[in-house]
Phi, psi and omega in degrees: 000133180274143180277346186285143183266149180291149178294144184294145173308136178299142174283138179265008179240130178237135183296147181290140171258106183312149178257127175245089182296142176284147173299138180216153182240151180155175186290324178291323177296320178294325174304308179299319183295318179302312180297319178302314182291312177302312182295315183291322179299314181296313180297317185275334183273319187318311178302339182264003174280128184272144175216114182286116181245009183106180191287335185262005187235156178291148186257017180266131184302316178238117186212121169266094180275085185290323180307314183258008180053053184220148172236126175253125177226095187055243180275359184256136183230118178254130182266168185295329179281354176259032184289353176301330179293320180289322179296320181297315178302322178291321177295322180294317180299317183300311185288327179298322180293323176295313179302313181290326182290320178301319188271329186221024173071215186276048178295333173296313183301313182285343185236320188238351177305130177313316178300323176289316179297315181283326172302314180302320183294311180299317181296321176304309189290320176304315183288318177302320190269320188253351177105180179287188193307302186299322178295318181292321178296319183296316182290327180284326183274354179287121181279330187280130178266082181269184187291329187288309180300321176292319179296316182291322182294318185289319179295318171304305182296324181293319178295314167310311182299317180297320181294318181298317181298311176299327178288317176293327177294314180301320178302310186291339178291344183278356186245355177199168183306116188298314177299317177300313179297314187300317173294323183291328174295318180281332177270004180062035175250005177289162182289150181302329179302323182291316177291331176293310187294319177298316178299314178297310179292329175292320179296308184295314181298318176302312186278318179295311181274338181265326185240314182288314175044250190290343180298327179299309187296323185279315190256320190270319184286127182276348187298321181300332174280343177271324190306329182305324181288339175274347182250152176219198192286350184255001176293130180272128184210162184288137180210168182245121181287082186295324179292347176262321188276333186270151350285147182286166177294143180068014180276166178302321186293322179289316182300329178274010174108346178297141178300137183284135178278189185285334185281131180258010179050047177283345184060017176300316179301323180288311188297335184263356186290123180285355173246007168073026180256167177253099178306340180284355176270006177100183182294138180217156184302323190286335183302124183257008174060040178276351172067009178291332175294334176294315179296318184294319181292315178299332177290317178293318177301322180292322184290328183259011176071034176250152178305141166293168171097012169298320163251131190199171168284128176205167177241162186296325176297326179292321179300310181299318183290320186284320176307319181272005175094006180268187179251152180289158182288149173305146186307317186299330180281339172288320189283311182276092176220167188308315183296316179290327177295317180301312183296321183295319180293313175296319176301318177292320178300313179298315185291318174300320177298319177294319181293315181297321178291328179296314186281338179264004177299131180290147169292319179260139182216144182207148169231146181238132180228109180295145174278121191259356184234100351277172179290332176207157180238138176266121180272177190290336176276357183095357177299150177255126183238131171251147180241139180227147171256120189243120176260128182248130180247131174249112186266004181270167186271013176219156178300141181234139169278125177245137178252131182250146171212168179231142174239144180149236172293128183292349187279340186280135176237152189249152174213145177252142174286130177090358175208142176288346183263171179266003185240140179232148168266122185261128181294157184302139172042058181203171178251137180239132176264120177244128176270127178246135173252135168248131187235131171249122181297159180296149177082345178290160182296315178297333180281333183266335183276148177298316181219137178228125172294122179229161176231129175268129183246148172228135182231129171287107184297331183297314189248344182085002175294137176236164170206160178216167177215135177271141179209190188234140174257126181261119172266197182294143179271094180273000000 
């Protein structure tokens, strides 16, 4: 029997090694800065834009008024029954994501995804406070918790926290009047839901942008696993021209006398990568196609006198052509192909449909719901009465008088609950529920027939705009 103990089982868990991207300059980095400024500017500024809609309507340009179940977007007002507009916008967003992924890979992830934008902002703050990559690495590996490390870490975390609070605060301003809510927040008079929402978004932004970073993209986000269905061999994505770069400097092949490729193994592409991968290993799930490795590699190629483009946007078809000594296809041919054209056409059709539906919306709107219990009532004189719940919508900023009438069999007469007239006043920018009675005298055709088609009309007396809805008058069940 041996005295040696069996080796312990290997651990299946490895602690995360933080990624500290190196600062890089170039056209793609500049593009990312521009998108960061624009997207964050839109997010933080939009709730404060004013838009005059009249005395009885909110003057906030973009407002999700959940209390009154209304969505305001500049001159557009979406009511609850018009949720198909929101559904259409979501369909357009999905088709747009499919289109860009099919043409340019994970370009959304690399440039405009909120996780990417806020992570870039947090890394920028970290670089300002702690220094560039090497300085941050030294600070991270420093075991001793001295006053300098505490000061730098606290400064960074407090700055992150302020950004996170501003992020959560900006979000709640989209759901109520921003200036009023700002005062209520500071005077502690805001609704608890506002404080709760800010706290949750502050916490998630602080953790996701400051600490989780690339782990959200790799483990939490489903899109890397879905994107493969959107891409094909003509999709442009970031890749390494291995046939040009290999063998690398100091590799075994070069030491054995083989001619060196263009890659000098400087690790610049790895050091600037926000997810910490080596693009020279080929396409990887973790790659967000941010193209910072292109900027880093192009800078090195320029310094050593080699052609740019060792790492570049390219497609699989380009790789096959270039390996054979040919030239890559023009970018426009990669973008304009059946799949992307189909996505573009579908996206445009949905957009045109939404715009068309927006412009043909009636100014006067109504819905009619017959009261089914009972389907009809026999009055003392033998008349048959049907009851209907009619919802009248006034989209205008002032009260409007609406007149109701019925068309169909001339024997049927209309009456309104609560008034001897056929006219009601609908409050400004609201929906009014009005009970309507249709009565057929005894012996008339509608009273004797089981079902009679009728049409209820509503007219805005102020403008003459009209709307109608067809329904059924129920007579005696013979």
